[in-house]
N, CA, C and O of each residue as an XYZ file, in Angstrom:
476
protein
N      29.647     -7.793     13.350
C      28.424     -8.020     14.060
C      27.694     -9.285     13.671
O      27.442     -9.555     12.497
N      27.367    -10.041     14.680
C      26.681    -11.440     14.461
C      25.256    -11.340     15.121
O      25.015    -10.753     16.175
N      24.335    -12.020     14.315
C      23.079    -12.090     14.827
C      22.752    -13.650     15.069
O      23.106    -14.510     14.263
N      22.008    -13.950     16.311
C      21.725    -15.354     16.478
C      20.413    -15.528     16.795
O      20.035    -15.063     17.871
N      19.588    -16.129     16.053
C      18.126    -16.155     16.058
C      17.802    -17.545     16.673
O      18.648    -18.434     16.572
N      16.612    -17.783     17.311
C      16.195    -18.800     17.729
C      14.696    -18.975     18.079
O      14.050    -17.927     18.078
N      14.099    -19.995     18.347
C      12.592    -20.219     18.693
C      11.590    -20.554     17.675
O      10.383    -20.589     17.915
N      12.178    -20.828     16.399
C      11.260    -21.384     15.443
C      10.818    -22.904     15.616
O      11.474    -23.577     16.410
N       9.853    -23.445     14.997
C       9.433    -24.862     15.137
C       8.113    -25.046     14.684
O       7.524    -24.127     14.115
N       7.576    -26.173     14.885
C       6.314    -26.623     14.432
C       5.192    -26.466     15.572
O       5.254    -26.995     16.682
N       4.297    -25.756     15.165
C       3.063    -25.536     16.021
C       1.739    -25.532     15.314
O       1.580    -25.044     14.195
N       0.637    -26.201     16.151
C      -0.565    -26.236     15.603
C      -1.152    -24.856     15.424
O      -0.795    -23.921     16.141
N      -2.220    -24.705     14.291
C      -2.889    -23.493     14.058
C      -3.534    -23.182     15.319
O      -4.110    -24.051     15.973
N      -3.451    -21.882     15.707
C      -4.073    -21.225     16.887
C      -3.075    -21.234     17.995
O      -3.361    -20.690     19.062
N      -1.890    -21.833     17.808
C      -0.887    -21.695     18.747
C       0.108    -20.684     18.841
O       0.007    -19.795     17.995
N       1.089    -20.587     19.693
C       2.016    -19.395     19.923
C       3.453    -19.961     19.888
O       3.812    -21.101     20.182
N       4.145    -18.989     19.494
C       5.651    -19.140     19.501
C       6.368    -17.755     19.590
O       5.872    -16.698     19.203
N       7.480    -17.889     20.097
C       8.236    -16.666     20.508
C       9.615    -16.750     19.840
O      10.344    -17.689     20.159
N       9.990    -15.949     19.042
C      11.187    -15.921     18.430
C      12.208    -14.738     19.009
O      11.768    -13.662     19.414
N      13.585    -15.061     18.999
C      14.227    -14.065     19.551
C      15.560    -14.050     18.741
O      16.000    -15.069     18.208
N      16.154    -12.883     18.681
C      17.471    -12.642     17.934
C      18.509    -11.737     18.774
O      18.087    -10.669     19.219
N      19.441    -12.000     18.939
C      20.393    -11.418     19.814
C      21.668    -10.894     18.968
O      22.295    -11.751     18.345
N      22.041     -9.724     18.911
C      23.041     -9.183     18.165
C      24.268     -8.831     19.049
O      24.123     -8.235     20.117
N      25.483     -9.217     18.576
C      26.769     -9.139     19.321
C      27.827     -8.490     18.318
O      27.544     -8.380     17.125
N      28.915     -8.111     18.771
C      29.987     -7.832     18.291
C      30.217     -6.236     18.478
O      29.815     -5.634     19.474
N      30.884     -5.643     17.442
C      31.288     -4.226     17.544
C      30.202     -3.177     17.276
O      30.177     -2.418     16.307
N      29.311     -3.243     18.268
C      28.068     -2.356     18.100
C      28.130     -1.107     18.959
O      28.284     -1.170     20.179
N      28.007      0.035     18.286
C      27.958      1.315     18.832
C      26.453      1.584     19.410
O      26.127      1.955     20.537
N      25.684      1.292     18.333
C      24.277      1.737     18.575
C      23.378      0.901     17.651
O      23.822      0.523     16.566
N      22.284      0.638     17.994
C      21.250     -0.049     17.093
C      20.057      0.859     16.975
O      19.486      1.386     17.930
N      19.720      0.996     15.629
C      18.653      2.037     15.320
C      17.215      1.195     15.017
O      16.183      1.555     15.583
N      17.223      0.240     14.237
C      16.031     -0.508     13.920
C      16.350     -1.940     14.075
O      17.435     -2.407     13.731
N      15.383     -2.641     14.602
C      15.395     -4.175     14.961
C      14.131     -4.615     14.119
O      13.106     -3.939     14.209
N      14.173     -5.687     13.332
C      12.961     -6.080     12.713
C      13.076     -7.675     12.431
O      14.052     -8.414     12.558
N      11.754     -7.956     12.004
C      11.601     -9.354     11.535
C      10.900     -9.404     10.252
O       9.926     -8.688     10.020
N      11.421    -10.309      9.349
C      10.908    -10.563      7.963
C      10.624    -11.977      7.816
O      11.065    -12.741      8.674
N       9.971    -12.414      6.880
C       9.784    -13.737      6.574
C       9.673    -14.025      5.091
O       9.407    -13.158      4.258
N       9.905    -15.356      4.806
C       9.930    -15.857      3.407
C       9.130    -16.998      3.278
O       9.659    -18.106      3.373
N       7.838    -16.875      3.059
C       7.062    -18.091      2.813
C       7.558    -19.110      1.671
O       8.204    -18.585      0.764
N       7.383    -20.235      1.609
C       7.665    -21.329      0.575
C       7.321    -20.711     -0.833
O       6.157    -20.376     -1.047
N       8.203    -20.562     -1.717
C       7.936    -20.196     -2.961
C       7.724    -18.619     -3.106
O       7.486    -18.150     -4.219
N       7.805    -17.860     -2.055
C       7.294    -16.366     -2.040
C       8.614    -15.435     -1.877
O       9.660    -15.912     -1.439
N       8.511    -14.267     -2.204
C       9.662    -13.446     -1.811
C       9.632    -13.031     -0.248
O       8.593    -13.213      0.386
N      10.602    -12.557      0.278
C      10.776    -12.131      1.720
C       9.729    -10.995      1.760
O       9.473    -10.305      0.774
N       9.142    -10.848      2.960
C       8.218     -9.764      3.343
C       8.547     -9.345      4.574
O       9.230    -10.061      5.305
N       8.113     -8.156      4.953
C       8.238     -7.403      6.308
C       7.190     -8.084      7.332
O       6.030     -8.305      6.987
N       7.560     -8.321      8.294
C       6.757     -8.816      9.423
C       6.391     -7.603     10.371
O       5.304     -7.025     10.369
N       7.442     -7.320     11.159
C       7.479     -6.047     11.926
C       8.878     -5.368     12.366
O       9.953     -5.965     12.418
N       8.714     -4.347     12.596
C       9.934     -3.464     12.924
C       9.840     -2.646     14.252
O       8.737     -2.218     14.595
N      10.829     -2.435     14.933
C      11.048     -1.621     16.147
C      12.095     -0.660     16.098
O      13.261     -1.037     15.982
N      11.759      0.694     16.185
C      12.762      1.645     16.211
C      13.241      2.079     17.645
O      12.755      1.546     18.643
N      14.182      3.032     17.727
C      14.752      3.382     18.905
C      13.927      4.190     19.758
O      14.226      4.292     20.947
N      12.953      4.758     19.299
C      12.006      5.655     20.179
C      10.690      4.954     20.547
O       9.719      5.522     21.047
N      10.790      3.444     20.191
C       9.659      2.693     20.699
C       8.602      2.490     19.669
O       7.610      1.782     19.837
N       8.920      3.244     18.459
C       7.823      3.035     17.383
C       8.054      1.569     16.890
O       9.098      0.919     16.935
N       6.747      1.183     16.377
C       6.795     -0.164     15.877
C       5.877     -0.043     14.542
O       5.083      0.883     14.372
N       6.101     -1.162     13.563
C       5.449     -1.091     12.388
C       5.154     -2.449     12.214
O       6.021     -3.264     12.531
N       3.946     -2.886     11.710
C       3.535     -4.376     11.429
C       2.977     -4.535     10.056
O       2.365     -3.602      9.537
N       3.165     -5.714      9.419
C       2.362     -6.013      8.176
C       0.776     -6.170      8.620
O       0.430     -6.634      9.707
N       0.017     -5.778      7.758
C      -1.352     -6.001      8.122
C      -1.835     -7.179      8.490
O      -2.741     -7.289      9.316
N      -1.234     -8.220      7.868
C      -1.511     -9.655      8.006
C      -1.271    -10.254      9.332
O      -1.799    -11.313      9.669
N      -0.409     -9.520     10.143
C       0.091     -9.968     11.467
C      -0.530     -9.095     12.626
O      -0.486     -9.458     13.802
N      -1.100     -7.943     12.216
C      -1.504     -6.840     13.316
C      -2.502     -7.329     14.300
O      -3.608     -7.743     13.953
N      -2.168     -7.284     15.322
C      -3.212     -7.803     16.427
C      -2.971     -9.269     16.906
O      -3.567     -9.772     17.858
N      -2.039     -9.893     16.149
C      -1.602    -11.293     16.564
C      -0.208    -11.390     17.039
O       0.149    -12.133     17.953
N       0.699    -10.458     16.248
C       2.155    -10.702     16.558
C       2.580     -9.289     17.375
O       2.056     -8.203     17.128
N       3.489     -9.475     18.260
C       4.076     -8.342     18.885
C       5.682     -8.397     18.891
O       6.330     -9.377     19.259
N       6.211     -7.201     18.428
C       7.601     -6.948     18.546
C       8.068     -6.339     19.689
O       7.443     -5.361     20.100
N       9.050     -6.724     20.290
C       9.686     -5.929     21.427
C      11.205     -6.207     21.450
O      11.733     -7.146     20.855
N      11.843     -5.298     22.191
C      13.326     -5.299     22.135
C      13.772     -5.129     23.541
O      13.046     -4.541     24.342
N      15.102     -5.686     23.939
C      15.823     -5.452     25.104
C      16.960     -4.809     24.776
O      17.926     -5.464     24.387
N      17.011     -3.557     24.874
C      18.137     -2.728     24.436
C      19.441     -2.966     25.174
O      20.520     -2.675     24.657
N      19.331     -3.518     26.437
C      20.380     -3.672     27.392
C      21.214     -5.034     26.574
O      22.442     -5.124     26.562
N      20.458     -5.851     26.037
C      20.894     -7.054     25.522
C      21.020     -7.215     24.006
O      21.289     -8.261     23.416
N      20.778     -5.993     23.461
C      20.745     -5.891     21.971
C      19.750     -7.144     21.315
O      20.061     -7.788     20.314
N      18.679     -7.310     21.986
C      17.829     -8.444     21.454
C      16.495     -8.219     21.106
O      15.810     -7.510     21.843
N      16.047     -8.688     20.150
C      14.585     -8.291     19.507
C      13.910     -9.639     19.625
O      14.506    -10.696     19.416
N      12.582     -9.547     19.985
C      11.643    -10.715     20.194
C      10.598    -10.369     19.173
O      10.444     -9.269     18.642
N       9.801    -11.622     18.945
C       8.686    -11.507     18.198
C       7.737    -12.512     18.765
O       7.915    -13.714     18.570
N       6.715    -12.043     19.476
C       5.652    -13.009     19.937
C       4.623    -13.184     19.043
O       3.964    -12.249     18.589
N       4.443    -14.440     18.747
C       3.430    -14.671     17.538
C       2.363    -15.487     18.295
O       2.617    -16.561     18.840
N       1.145    -14.898     18.290
C      -0.146    -15.853     18.708
C      -1.071    -16.143     17.593
O      -0.793    -15.810     16.441
N      -2.192    -16.771     17.913
C      -3.125    -17.145     17.056
C      -2.411    -17.423     15.635
O      -2.783    -16.754     14.671
N      -1.393    -18.397     15.476
C      -0.812    -18.610     14.319
C      -1.675    -19.498     13.392
O      -2.424    -20.414     13.730
N      -1.383    -18.985     12.025
C      -2.240    -19.639     10.900
C      -1.427    -20.354      9.982
O      -0.272    -19.947      9.860
N      -1.805    -21.386      9.272
C      -0.899    -22.043      8.185
C      -0.182    -21.007      7.251
O       0.929    -21.208      6.761
N      -0.904    -19.922      7.064
C      -0.281    -18.838      6.169
C       0.899    -18.220      6.731
O       1.596    -17.542      5.977
N       1.252    -18.363      8.035
C       2.369    -17.780      8.781
C       3.633    -18.786      8.544
O       4.754    -18.454      8.931
N       3.428    -19.874      7.973
C       4.645    -20.873      7.609
C       5.577    -19.995      6.742
O       5.200    -19.455      5.702
N       6.901    -19.890      7.285
C       7.739    -19.342      6.597
C       9.152    -19.454      7.275
O       9.202    -19.907      8.419
N      10.277    -19.076      6.646
C      11.451    -18.858      7.242
C      11.415    -17.508      7.871
O      11.176    -16.569      7.112
N      11.610    -17.260      9.114
C      11.693    -15.932      9.693
C      13.144    -15.335      9.853
O      14.011    -15.979     10.445
N      13.367    -14.206      9.364
C      14.761    -13.655      9.435
C      14.804    -12.351     10.312
O      14.086    -11.407      9.984
N      15.545    -12.272     11.316
C      15.797    -11.002     12.012
C      16.681    -10.001     11.261
O      17.573    -10.441     10.536
N      16.497     -8.743     11.383
C      17.348     -7.794     10.733
C      17.588     -6.777     11.712
O      16.703     -6.370     12.464
N      18.930     -6.302     11.718
C      19.421     -5.274     12.561
C      20.201     -4.203     11.950
O      21.234     -4.488     11.344
N      19.745     -2.837     12.067
C      20.589     -1.885     11.324
C      21.123     -0.757     12.490
O      20.384     -0.312     13.369
N      22.233     -0.471     12.356
C      22.949      0.348     13.415
C      24.181      0.975     13.072
O      24.377      1.243     11.886
N      25.087      1.265     13.976
C      26.412      1.799     13.769
C      27.272      0.997     14.486
O      26.896      0.581     15.581
N      28.523      0.664     13.998
C      29.564     -0.118     14.588
C      30.417      0.921     15.483
O      30.307      2.146     15.419
N      31.229      0.253     16.269
C      32.033      1.150     17.180
C      33.030      1.909     16.227
O      33.558      2.951     16.614
N      33.269      1.421     15.063
C      34.039      2.231     14.117
C      33.276      3.406     13.487
O      33.840      4.106     12.645
N      31.986      3.649     13.875
C      31.038      4.579     13.280
C      30.718      4.329     11.836
O      30.458      5.177     10.983
N      30.783      2.939     11.693
C      30.208      2.632     10.359
C      28.843      2.270     10.152
O      28.612      1.289     10.859
N      27.881      2.597      9.534
C      26.526      1.932      9.432
C      26.603      0.482      9.036
O      27.370      0.133      8.138
N      25.821     -0.391      9.688
C      25.592     -1.788      9.332
C      24.245     -2.040      9.170
O      23.392     -1.278      9.627
N      23.927     -3.255      8.429
C      22.599     -3.716      8.154
C      22.759     -5.281      8.031
O      23.174     -5.739      6.967
N      22.464     -6.063      9.015
C      22.744     -7.542      9.081
C      21.454     -8.295      9.149
O      20.422     -7.847      9.649
N      21.593     -9.448      8.617
C      20.444    -10.451      8.723
C      20.888    -11.548      9.454
O      22.069    -11.892      9.501
N      19.843    -12.182     10.104
C      20.133    -13.474     10.972
C      20.009    -14.665     10.032
O      19.651    -14.507      8.865
N      20.288    -15.782     10.509
C      20.443    -17.030      9.599
C      19.173    -17.616      9.247
O      19.141    -18.542      8.437
N      17.966    -17.097      9.861
C      16.646    -17.555      9.581
C      16.222    -18.788     10.472
O      16.988    -19.662     10.878
N      14.978    -18.708     10.682
C      14.502    -19.879     11.741
C      13.164    -20.332     11.027
O      12.370    -19.492     10.603
N      12.950    -21.676     10.914
C      11.765    -22.004     10.341
C      10.629    -22.173     11.266
O      10.729    -22.833     12.300
N       9.502    -21.549     10.878
C       8.228    -21.590     11.540
C       7.355    -22.500     10.680
O       7.191    -22.215      9.494
N       6.795    -23.569     11.212
C       5.748    -24.324     10.319
C       4.378    -24.301     11.208
O       4.397    -24.721     12.364
N       3.347    -23.856     10.687
C       2.115    -24.040     11.355
C       1.262    -25.118     10.681
O       0.790    -24.969      9.554
N       1.114    -26.058     11.327
C       0.337    -27.214     10.544
C      -0.300    -28.149     11.717
O       0.093    -28.269     12.877
N      -1.273    -28.702     11.145
C      -2.110    -29.718     12.091
C      -1.577    -31.137     11.677
O      -2.021    -32.147     12.222
């Protein structure tokens, strides 16, 4: 299973960015798709997750500003980030958990995409 993330970059405070992450390979089913981030000098933290039944979970610091969504037909998860703040500066990682065609569970991370919020 491979994950390809894209959409990071430099944005002004108050601006918006949209991240995407596409999963490919020997995928039978996907259960949870999510985004995590690692700010400079800090540990990785949860940003948002999306379950199969449409359930979502957000970190308190991004609620109301970020929206996670997924296109199950394309095994792709998105993160729409609005009203960005300098504290949102981090490397963002997508995470996908599911089952392979060989019926083995998997838990993979994308390569990380840098989001920098600065004037």
